[in-house]
MISE-747140 format. One record per residue (C-alpha): residue number from 1; residue in one letter; x, y, z. Coordinates in steps of 0.02 Angstrom, whole numbers, always signed. Example, Ala and Ser with C-alpha at 12.3 -4.5 7.8 and 13.67 -1.06 7.14 Angstrom:
2
R   pos   code       c1       c2       c3
R     1      a     +615     -225     +390
R     2      s     +684      -53     +357
END
This chain:
275
R   pos   code       c1       c2       c3
R     1      m       +0       +0       +0
R     2      h      +62     +172      -44
R     3      l      -30     +336      -16
R     4      s       +2     +481     -133
R     5      t     +105     +619      -54
R     6      a      -23     +741     -123
R     7      l     -144     +684      +12
R     8      l     -114     +791     +165
R     9      g     -145     +743     +345
R    10      l     -242     +837     +477
R    11      a     -107     +966     +506
R    12      s       +8     +997     +359
R    13      l      +62    +1171     +409
R    14      v     +168    +1194     +564
R    15      s     +222    +1339     +671
R    16      p     +374    +1437     +611
R    17      s     +457    +1434     +781
R    18      l     +536    +1281     +862
R    19      a     +603    +1356    +1021
R    20      v     +629    +1232    +1162
R    21      m     +462    +1207    +1247
R    22      s     +415    +1166    +1426
R    23      d     +310    +1011    +1459
R    24      y     +150    +1113    +1460
R    25      d     +175    +1227    +1311
R    26      g      +64    +1217    +1158
R    27      l      +81    +1095    +1016
R    28      p     +224    +1125     +893
R    29      w     +101    +1152     +751
R    30      d      -36    +1280     +731
R    31      g     -180    +1169     +676
R    32      r     -216    +1254     +510
R    33      q     -286    +1158     +362
R    34      i     -401    +1051     +468
R    35      q     -552    +1051     +353
R    36      q     -599     +880     +288
R    37      n     -747     +822     +183
R    38      g     -775    +1005     +140
R    39      g     -843    +1032     +315
R    40      s     -784    +1071     +490
R    41      n     -776     +895     +560
R    42      g     -587     +882     +543
R    43      n     -545     +978     +700
R    44      l     -375     +927     +768
R    45      a     -448     +905     +942
R    46      d     -560     +766     +876
R    47      y     -411     +660     +827
R    48      v     -255     +712     +923
R    49      t     -218     +710    +1110
R    50      v      -53     +750    +1196
R    51      q      -26     +653    +1356
R    52      h     +102     +727    +1474
R    53      q     +211     +584    +1538
R    54      g     +104     +459    +1444
R    55      r     +258     +349    +1437
R    56      p     +327     +387    +1610
R    57      e     +480     +277    +1592
R    58      g     +527     +382    +1440
R    59      y     +613     +336    +1277
R    60      n     +727     +436    +1163
R    61      d     +730     +569    +1301
R    62      d     +541     +587    +1289
R    63      g     +404     +542    +1413
R    64      g     +261     +623    +1318
R    65      v     +138     +530    +1208
R    66      l      +46     +588    +1053
R    67      a     -116     +488    +1036
R    68      i     -192     +496     +861
R    69      g     -360     +421     +818
R    70      v     -435     +381     +649
R    71      d     -615     +348     +597
R    72      d     -727     +346     +446
R    73      k     -736     +536     +442
R    74      a     -547     +555     +426
R    75      i     -555     +598     +241
R    76      f     -450     +738     +169
R    77      s     -540     +843      +39
R    78      t     -618     +727      -91
R    79      s     -500     +580      -64
R    80      t     -634     +457      -14
R    81      n     -525     +307      -54
R    82      a     -415     +339      +99
R    83      r     -434     +365     +285
R    84      r     -296     +460     +370
R    85      s     -261     +571     +519
R    86      d      -72     +581     +505
R    87      l      +30     +737     +544
R    88      f     +187     +783     +451
R    89      r     +332     +903     +446
R    90      i     +454     +947     +310
R    91      i     +630     +879     +336
R    92      e     +775     +950     +238
R    93      g     +920     +830     +214
R    94      d    +1101     +845     +164
R    95      s    +1182     +733      +33
R    96      g    +1337     +724     +142
R    97      s    +1245     +668     +298
R    98      t    +1133     +530     +364
R    99      t     +960     +588     +416
R   100      f     +907     +477     +561
R   101      y     +721     +468     +596
R   102      r     +656     +397     +760
R   103      a     +483     +359     +828
R   104      s     +395     +231     +936
R   105      f     +214     +174     +927
R   106      m      +97      +71    +1035
R   107      k      -85      +20    +1020
R   108      g     -169      -44    +1176
R   109      e     -295     -153    +1087
R   110      a     -311     -248     +924
R   111      f     -360     -143     +774
R   112      l     -547     -123     +755
R   113      n     -525      -89     +570
R   114      s     -433     -231     +485
R   115      y     -335     -132     +357
R   116      d     -153     -106     +313
R   117      w     -106      +47     +417
R   118      q      +46     +153     +384
R   119      l      +99     +234     +548
R   120      i     +275     +307     +527
R   121      f     +331     +350     +352
R   122      v     +408     +479     +237
R   123      g     +316     +553      +90
R   124      s     +442     +487      -37
R   125      g     +406     +309      +20
R   126      v     +591     +277      +55
R   127      f     +532     +195     +215
R   128      e     +361     +146     +281
R   129      i     +326      +72     +453
R   130      g     +155      +10     +502
R   131      v      +38     -132     +548
R   132      n      -51     -240     +422
R   133      a     -208     -281     +521
R   134      s     -285     -370     +371
R   135      k     -171     -518     +406
R   136      t     -198     -651     +540
R   137      p     -107     -621     +652
R   138      a      -80     -437     +617
R   139      q      +99     -395     +566
R   140      v     +213     -248     +610
R   141      y     +319     -210     +456
R   142      c     +456     -105     +377
R   143      r     +443      -73     +189
R   144      n     +521      +29      +50
R   145      k     +448     +126      -96
R   146      g     +266      +80      -80
R   147      t     +290     -107     -106
R   148      d     +174     -229      -18
R   149      a     +319     -346      +21
R   150      a     +390     -315     +195
R   151      k     +579     -301     +213
R   152      w     +552     -353     +394
R   153      s     +398     -403     +493
R   154      t     +346     -472     +661
R   155      e     +182     -516     +745
R   156      f      +89     -366     +816
R   157      v      +58     -380    +1003
R   158      p      -63     -252    +1078
R   159      g       +9     -151    +1221
R   160      t     +189     -167    +1159
R   161      w     +296      -15    +1121
R   162      y     +382      -38     +953
R   163      n     +535      +73     +931
R   164      f     +606     +115     +760
R   165      g     +751     +208     +685
R   166      a     +779     +237     +499
R   167      g     +943     +308     +436
R   168      v     +927     +380     +260
R   169      e    +1081     +428     +159
R   170      k    +1154     +427      -16
R   171      a    +1203     +251      -68
R   172      a    +1383     +205     -101
R   173      d    +1351     +205     -288
R   174      g    +1310     +391     -277
R   175      t    +1149     +366     -374
R   176      n    +1025     +280     -261
R   177      t     +969     +294      -79
R   178      a    +1021     +182      +65
R   179      v     +906     +150     +214
R   180      e     +963      +72     +377
R   181      f     +824       +4     +490
R   182      c     +846      -12     +678
R   183      t     +714      -91     +788
R   184      s     +675     -139     +968
R   185      t     +527     -160    +1085
R   186      g     +486      -95    +1258
R   187      q     +632       -8    +1343
R   188      d     +767      -98    +1244
R   189      e     +888      +12    +1148
R   190      l     +878      +13     +960
R   191      k     +979     -121     +873
R   192      f    +1030     -133     +691
R   193      n     +905     -239     +593
R   194      m     +949     -223     +409
R   195      k    +1011     -109     +272
R   196      t     +927      -95     +103
R   197      q     +947      +10      -54
R   198      v     +807     +104     -140
R   199      e     +813     +157     -321
R   200      g     +819     +344     -346
R   201      s     +925     +487     -282
R   202      l     +915     +554     -105
R   203      l     +785     +693      -90
R   204      a     +838     +860      -19
R   205      r     +665     +882      +58
R   206      d     +546     +750     +122
R   207      e     +391     +739     +232
R   208      f     +402     +646     +398
R   209      h     +228     +576     +435
R   210      i     +165     +516     +604
R   211      g       -9     +442     +620
R   212      p     -125     +311     +545
R   213      a     -159     +311     +358
R   214      t     -234     +179     +245
R   215      a     -296     +160      +66
R   216      l     -466      +79      +38
R   217      s     -505      -31     -111
R   218      s     -677      -45     -188
R   219      g     -783     -163      -86
R   220      s     -690     -128      +77
R   221      s     -793     -157     +232
R   222      a     -860       -7     +326
R   223      m     -753      +73     +460
R   224      n     -798      +37     +640
R   225      a     -892     +179     +724
R   226      q     -763     +185     +864
R   227      q     -594     +264     +829
R   228      d     -435     +163     +815
R   229      v     -310     +257     +924
R   230      v     -121     +236     +909
R   231      s       +4     +312    +1031
R   232      f     +170     +387     +973
R   233      n     +324     +435    +1073
R   234      g     +507     +483    +1051
R   235      i     +487     +570     +883
R   236      s     +646     +650     +814
R   237      a     +741     +682     +653
R   238      e     +926     +721     +663
R   239      s    +1077     +733     +551
R   240      t    +1242     +642     +577
R   241      p    +1396     +628     +466
R   242      i    +1392     +478     +349
R   243      g    +1480     +332     +431
R   244      a    +1454     +398     +607
R   245      g    +1324     +265     +642
R   246      a    +1147     +277     +707
R   247      p    +1122     +391     +858
R   248      t    +1071     +252     +977
R   249      p     +995     +270    +1104
R   250      a    +1026     +457    +1085
R   251      p    +1117     +563     +955
R   252      s    +1303     +533     +951
R   253      q    +1415     +666    +1024
R   254      d    +1457     +732     +852
R   255      a    +1277     +737     +789
R   256      e    +1207     +905     +738
R   257      p    +1021     +936     +770
R   258      i     +939    +1010     +616
R   259      p     +883    +1187     +659
R   260      g     +704    +1245     +639
R   261      s     +664    +1338     +479
R   262      t     +538    +1474     +439
R   263      a     +387    +1501     +327
R   264      g     +282    +1368     +408
R   265      e     +405    +1225     +396
R   266      a     +517    +1135     +518
R   267      r     +670    +1028     +495
R   268      s     +663     +935     +660
R   269      f     +526     +909     +784
R   270      s     +473     +826     +944
R   271      f     +372     +867    +1097
R   272      n     +405     +866    +1284
R   273      g     +543     +994    +1259
R   274      r     +663     +886    +1158
R   275      k     +751     +959    +1006
END
């Protein structure tokens, strides 16, 4: 499953300032572009909740949790063949660096809607992390470039925190893109899982998406009236020199956080005060 990058999530425009925030400051986006279905039912508050110390043991220097729900009304504009409530920010990369994306997710119960859900992904499709709830048992997966074949998968267990890191850099051949996946569960530190190569040059700008998104085929069963809610934690995007290795469990000493940009975009983001 691959969703077109032209389909925007609930909040595609973000605040121009990324000053370090206290635990109780406002969200790091301004909530614009929330209209869905041509109406006013796409209010951010209907889908997104920030839980202070929702993961009290913390991970990736973050104890906060972003809970994002999705339901049958989560339709952007006229794109009725998809349901999505993902949020994204623009990330600007550097051909001489590795951009290392991190995020964790957890769902307390089995999915009510048995679809293939993307949960953590970039707009280019260089990497996609999600849960295919249409399978029995449901499978957590890592994919590349919109293919249905998982590069890695494991059985989805409700209530488990799944931690991911994806290092994206220019491949050794200078033409394509290399992706390094790191995975762990619970409080375990990230460990190298695999490295794969994706056809196509490294993009200078990409969209880092967090939140549930799925494509519906004709004849798909109706969505459950109750929302599916997924919790996210430890979200970050950082730049390290190529060959420096993944910043695990935190950025390496030589890593350089990507500074915030202006004009409604941001190059790195998190919540709970972490840059």
